[in-house]
GUDRENKE-334173 format. One record per residue (C-alpha): residue in one letter; x, y, z; residue number from 1. Coordinates in nm, 3 decimals. Layout:
BEGIN
[pt a,[X,Y,Z],NUM]
...
***
This chain:
BEGIN
[pt m,[-1.546,-1.629,1.630],1]
[pt e,[-1.251,-1.536,1.816],2]
[pt t,[-1.252,-1.841,2.043],3]
[pt d,[-1.322,-2.065,1.749],4]
[pt i,[-1.021,-1.933,1.555],5]
[pt k,[-0.796,-1.970,1.842],6]
[pt t,[-0.918,-2.313,1.899],7]
[pt i,[-0.855,-2.400,1.551],8]
[pt l,[-0.510,-2.261,1.555],9]
[pt t,[-0.437,-2.465,1.881],10]
[pt e,[-0.580,-2.785,1.732],11]
[pt c,[-0.386,-2.759,1.409],12]
[pt g,[-0.065,-2.703,1.608],13]
[pt f,[-0.007,-2.370,1.456],14]
[pt g,[0.284,-2.149,1.599],15]
[pt f,[0.301,-1.764,1.514],16]
[pt k,[0.606,-1.684,1.331],17]
[pt k,[0.764,-1.334,1.393],18]
[pt k,[0.954,-1.337,1.061],19]
[pt f,[0.607,-1.334,0.873],20]
[pt g,[0.478,-1.050,1.103],21]
[pt q,[0.168,-1.256,1.182],22]
[pt n,[-0.095,-1.060,1.385],23]
[pt f,[-0.445,-1.190,1.304],24]
[pt i,[-0.781,-1.010,1.337],25]
[pt t,[-1.058,-1.202,1.466],26]
[pt d,[-1.341,-0.936,1.529],27]
[pt k,[-1.627,-0.993,1.299],28]
[pt n,[-1.758,-0.627,1.283],29]
[pt l,[-1.408,-0.480,1.223],30]
[pt l,[-1.357,-0.726,0.927],31]
[pt a,[-1.699,-0.666,0.777],32]
[pt s,[-1.631,-0.282,0.829],33]
[pt i,[-1.299,-0.313,0.637],34]
[pt v,[-1.465,-0.471,0.324],35]
[pt a,[-1.777,-0.263,0.338],36]
[pt q,[-1.549,0.058,0.321],37]
[pt s,[-1.324,-0.080,0.049],38]
[pt g,[-1.528,-0.011,-0.243],39]
[pt a,[-1.539,-0.370,-0.355],40]
[pt g,[-1.892,-0.526,-0.435],41]
[pt e,[-2.073,-0.849,-0.527],42]
[pt q,[-1.944,-0.837,-0.872],43]
[pt d,[-1.572,-0.771,-0.806],44]
[pt t,[-1.278,-0.994,-0.760],45]
[pt v,[-1.049,-0.919,-0.476],46]
[pt l,[-0.672,-0.978,-0.412],47]
[pt e,[-0.580,-1.053,-0.049],48]
[pt i,[-0.205,-1.073,0.048],49]
[pt g,[-0.115,-1.243,0.355],50]
[pt c,[-0.452,-1.416,0.451],51]
[pt g,[-0.332,-1.546,0.772],52]
[pt a,[-0.620,-1.765,0.940],53]
[pt g,[-0.862,-1.672,0.675],54]
[pt t,[-1.085,-1.448,0.885],55]
[pt l,[-1.068,-1.159,0.638],56]
[pt t,[-1.081,-1.397,0.348],57]
[pt a,[-1.411,-1.519,0.469],58]
[pt q,[-1.566,-1.188,0.517],59]
[pt i,[-1.443,-1.071,0.146],60]
[pt a,[-1.589,-1.395,0.017],61]
[pt s,[-1.938,-1.338,0.175],62]
[pt k,[-1.952,-0.971,0.003],63]
[pt c,[-1.769,-1.006,-0.324],64]
[pt k,[-1.754,-1.236,-0.648],65]
[pt c,[-1.444,-1.406,-0.549],66]
[pt v,[-1.114,-1.371,-0.357],67]
[pt i,[-0.766,-1.481,-0.442],68]
[pt a,[-0.579,-1.500,-0.127],69]
[pt y,[-0.194,-1.528,-0.133],70]
[pt e,[-0.007,-1.666,0.185],71]
[pt v,[0.373,-1.757,0.244],72]
[pt d,[0.348,-1.963,0.544],73]
[pt t,[0.259,-2.318,0.428],74]
[pt s,[0.187,-2.433,0.787],75]
[pt l,[-0.157,-2.251,0.771],76]
[pt k,[-0.279,-2.498,0.518],77]
[pt p,[-0.463,-2.718,0.768],78]
[pt v,[-0.614,-2.380,0.955],79]
[pt l,[-0.733,-2.247,0.618],80]
[pt e,[-0.890,-2.580,0.537],81]
[pt r,[-1.115,-2.541,0.828],82]
[pt t,[-1.173,-2.186,0.845],83]
[pt l,[-1.275,-2.147,0.468],84]
[pt a,[-1.456,-2.515,0.446],85]
[pt g,[-1.748,-2.446,0.226],86]
[pt v,[-1.651,-2.105,0.090],87]
[pt d,[-1.626,-2.185,-0.267],88]
[pt n,[-1.522,-1.853,-0.426],89]
[pt a,[-1.192,-1.809,-0.235],90]
[pt e,[-0.874,-1.957,-0.375],91]
[pt v,[-0.567,-1.965,-0.134],92]
[pt v,[-0.222,-1.950,-0.343],93]
[pt f,[0.073,-2.028,-0.120],94]
[pt k,[0.321,-1.794,-0.306],95]
[pt d,[0.502,-1.482,-0.211],96]
[pt f,[0.293,-1.218,-0.372],97]
[pt l,[0.618,-1.001,-0.418],98]
[pt k,[0.747,-1.253,-0.663],99]
[pt a,[0.436,-1.299,-0.851],100]
[pt d,[0.417,-1.184,-1.236],101]
[pt l,[0.143,-0.918,-1.169],102]
[pt g,[0.113,-0.855,-1.544],103]
[pt e,[0.022,-1.225,-1.610],104]
[pt l,[-0.222,-1.231,-1.303],105]
[pt e,[-0.398,-0.911,-1.422],106]
[pt r,[-0.438,-1.083,-1.786],107]
[pt e,[-0.603,-1.383,-1.612],108]
[pt i,[-0.846,-1.181,-1.369],109]
[pt g,[-0.901,-0.844,-1.507],110]
[pt g,[-0.998,-0.549,-1.262],111]
[pt y,[-0.973,-0.605,-0.915],112]
[pt y,[-0.952,-0.463,-0.567],113]
[pt v,[-0.695,-0.533,-0.291],114]
[pt i,[-0.815,-0.575,0.078],115]
[pt a,[-0.555,-0.711,0.321],116]
[pt n,[-0.410,-0.692,0.656],117]
[pt l,[-0.045,-0.632,0.545],118]
[pt p,[0.241,-0.782,0.727],119]
[pt y,[0.428,-0.464,0.856],120]
[pt y,[0.752,-0.563,0.701],121]
[pt v,[0.645,-0.573,0.336],122]
[pt t,[0.382,-0.289,0.334],123]
[pt t,[0.589,-0.037,0.112],124]
[pt p,[0.726,-0.284,-0.149],125]
[pt l,[0.372,-0.455,-0.177],126]
[pt i,[0.198,-0.092,-0.218],127]
[pt t,[0.482,0.015,-0.459],128]
[pt k,[0.438,-0.308,-0.664],129]
[pt l,[0.078,-0.285,-0.712],130]
[pt l,[0.069,0.096,-0.798],131]
[pt e,[0.376,0.079,-1.029],132]
[pt e,[0.349,-0.246,-1.184],133]
[pt g,[-0.041,-0.299,-1.178],134]
[pt r,[-0.289,-0.146,-1.433],135]
[pt s,[-0.615,-0.330,-1.343],136]
[pt c,[-0.616,-0.236,-0.978],137]
[pt k,[-0.919,-0.016,-0.875],138]
[pt g,[-0.831,0.052,-0.525],139]
[pt l,[-0.637,-0.085,-0.208],140]
[pt t,[-0.773,-0.096,0.137],141]
[pt v,[-0.489,-0.212,0.381],142]
[pt m,[-0.434,-0.259,0.740],143]
[pt v,[-0.099,-0.124,0.817],144]
[pt q,[0.112,0.017,1.132],145]
[pt e,[-0.029,0.353,1.242],146]
[pt e,[0.280,0.529,1.190],147]
[pt v,[0.306,0.391,0.839],148]
[pt a,[-0.047,0.514,0.765],149]
[pt d,[0.036,0.855,0.853],150]
[pt r,[0.329,0.864,0.618],151]
[pt l,[0.100,0.716,0.337],152]
[pt c,[-0.162,0.976,0.398],153]
[pt a,[0.063,1.277,0.499],154]
[pt r,[0.037,1.638,0.361],155]
[pt e,[0.334,1.840,0.278],156]
[pt n,[0.525,2.062,0.549],157]
[pt t,[0.472,1.774,0.797],158]
[pt p,[0.732,1.545,0.944],159]
[pt e,[0.551,1.242,0.808],160]
[pt y,[0.547,1.359,0.456],161]
[pt g,[0.805,1.165,0.232],162]
[pt a,[0.878,1.001,-0.105],163]
[pt i,[0.638,0.744,-0.049],164]
[pt t,[0.355,0.984,0.000],165]
[pt a,[0.437,1.185,-0.319],166]
[pt v,[0.489,0.859,-0.537],167]
[pt i,[0.142,0.730,-0.399],168]
[pt a,[-0.030,1.061,-0.495],169]
[pt l,[0.067,1.015,-0.869],170]
[pt r,[-0.185,0.726,-0.917],171]
[pt a,[-0.410,0.735,-0.594],172]
[pt k,[-0.584,0.936,-0.322],173]
[pt a,[-0.484,0.805,0.028],174]
[pt e,[-0.699,0.829,0.337],175]
[pt i,[-0.715,0.687,0.669],176]
[pt i,[-1.048,0.537,0.718],177]
[pt k,[-1.029,0.357,1.064],178]
[pt r,[-0.767,0.356,1.352],179]
[pt v,[-0.726,0.005,1.513],180]
[pt p,[-0.581,-0.034,1.861],181]
[pt r,[-0.332,-0.327,1.928],182]
[pt t,[-0.582,-0.502,2.135],183]
[pt m,[-0.778,-0.600,1.855],184]
[pt f,[-0.491,-0.858,1.718],185]
[pt t,[-0.392,-1.191,1.787],186]
[pt p,[-0.119,-1.199,1.931],187]
[pt r,[-0.094,-0.843,2.040],188]
[pt p,[0.165,-0.633,1.852],189]
[pt n,[0.361,-0.374,2.008],190]
[pt v,[0.198,-0.107,1.785],191]
[pt d,[-0.137,0.025,1.687],192]
[pt s,[-0.262,0.009,1.345],193]
[pt a,[-0.482,0.182,1.079],194]
[pt v,[-0.673,0.108,0.777],195]
[pt v,[-0.583,0.307,0.473],196]
[pt r,[-0.771,0.334,0.150],197]
[pt l,[-0.604,0.416,-0.171],198]
[pt t,[-0.838,0.509,-0.447],199]
[pt v,[-0.655,0.464,-0.783],200]
[pt e,[-0.723,0.740,-1.027],201]
[pt e,[-0.556,0.706,-1.367],202]
[pt g,[-0.417,1.054,-1.465],203]
[pt r,[-0.462,1.181,-1.134],204]
[pt l,[-0.122,1.393,-1.163],205]
[pt p,[-0.078,1.429,-1.542],206]
[pt v,[0.296,1.425,-1.581],207]
[pt s,[0.500,1.417,-1.889],208]
[pt d,[0.700,1.105,-1.781],209]
[pt e,[0.646,0.906,-1.463],210]
[pt r,[0.984,0.783,-1.440],211]
[pt i,[1.113,1.150,-1.423],212]
[pt y,[0.845,1.228,-1.176],213]
[pt k,[0.958,0.946,-0.933],214]
[pt k,[1.321,1.050,-0.995],215]
[pt t,[1.244,1.408,-0.906],216]
[pt v,[1.051,1.300,-0.571],217]
[pt h,[1.329,1.046,-0.475],218]
[pt a,[1.583,1.335,-0.532],219]
[pt a,[1.406,1.584,-0.338],220]
[pt f,[1.416,1.329,-0.029],221]
[pt s,[1.755,1.193,-0.088],222]
[pt s,[1.894,1.433,0.189],223]
[pt r,[1.621,1.601,0.381],224]
[pt r,[1.867,1.850,0.542],225]
[pt k,[1.966,1.979,0.190],226]
[pt t,[1.796,2.218,-0.008],227]
[pt l,[1.578,2.102,-0.321],228]
[pt e,[1.840,2.296,-0.514],229]
[pt n,[2.119,2.096,-0.393],230]
[pt n,[1.957,1.757,-0.438],231]
[pt l,[1.859,1.854,-0.803],232]
[pt v,[2.238,1.940,-0.855],233]
[pt n,[2.347,1.618,-0.716],234]
[pt v,[2.089,1.383,-0.859],235]
[pt f,[2.034,1.519,-1.221],236]
[pt k,[2.380,1.652,-1.269],237]
[pt l,[2.279,2.002,-1.329],238]
[pt t,[2.486,2.297,-1.284],239]
[pt r,[2.366,2.538,-0.998],240]
[pt a,[2.253,2.793,-1.255],241]
[pt q,[2.046,2.530,-1.421],242]
[pt a,[1.884,2.404,-1.089],243]
[pt q,[1.795,2.773,-0.990],244]
[pt e,[1.641,2.830,-1.342],245]
[pt v,[1.440,2.532,-1.332],246]
[pt l,[1.313,2.610,-0.978],247]
[pt a,[1.249,2.967,-1.092],248]
[pt a,[1.043,2.873,-1.387],249]
[pt c,[0.825,2.659,-1.139],250]
[pt s,[0.795,2.954,-0.879],251]
[pt i,[0.966,2.755,-0.618],252]
[pt d,[1.176,2.930,-0.341],253]
[pt l,[1.554,2.866,-0.423],254]
[pt k,[1.586,2.775,-0.048],255]
[pt a,[1.292,2.525,-0.045],256]
[pt r,[1.321,2.169,0.078],257]
[pt g,[1.178,1.871,-0.063],258]
[pt e,[0.900,1.829,0.222],259]
[pt t,[0.751,2.179,0.121],260]
[pt l,[0.639,2.079,-0.226],261]
[pt s,[0.291,1.910,-0.267],262]
[pt p,[0.266,1.634,-0.523],263]
[pt e,[0.106,1.874,-0.748],264]
[pt a,[0.436,2.106,-0.724],265]
[pt f,[0.645,1.782,-0.779],266]
[pt a,[0.447,1.727,-1.118],267]
[pt r,[0.508,2.083,-1.238],268]
[pt l,[0.881,2.037,-1.137],269]
[pt s,[0.936,1.718,-1.305],270]
[pt d,[0.772,1.832,-1.622],271]
[pt e,[1.009,2.124,-1.621],272]
[pt l,[1.305,1.896,-1.586],273]
[pt c,[1.168,1.673,-1.875],274]
[pt r,[1.188,1.970,-2.109],275]
[pt r,[1.536,2.070,-1.998],276]
[pt i,[1.735,1.744,-1.950],277]
***
């Protein structure tokens, strides 16, 4: 299959574009494994973002009800016409998914899974869009840069733990299900990758106000060198005494920094801030 794809790309005169972060996977066993571990089945609709040469698209289509694949590079049209020939349950949409009206799309397709080899440069905004704007997404299984995967799945008190980790934890459980060496891609990138599965669980962290939860998280990491107390004072415009009262009410050390708080602790802190603001 790898030779076939490379031949098709050459025959179609396709040139890889760095600005789109194009690194294609052609190993059929790897692609099948990604789909198998996604949770999507034969009755499910799947969204794919950045379908590239269509290798993952074809694999999803063979296992699921249908796949709607977004692609920004229109020069891939002749390639996809060949690689997806005869695949009747795959639709390629040549648009930037980040600019799509997700609410309108969800009204059209209902519940869905996301399976994608995400372009590195749009990983965070794409995941954020799907988790913050989406209400019908059942889960995401995405190939991302390895260091990004480590951040998405980090635990508190580790260097990788940050705002994106805690924000994801509000709606989804994140886990790395496979690490993928750079040698598996064409062309070969300068970094290794990993497959992350985000299982959406509505109400996973019950909070009074999701907006305040996110504001609390971003406040905590707004200046990693400062204590949580200082960051709360600066972002929420609290007096120092008020910030200390909030932390004490949540049994949080007054000298604690944001990276020491678990998502559950952030939930308690944000609820306390809701009561006092």
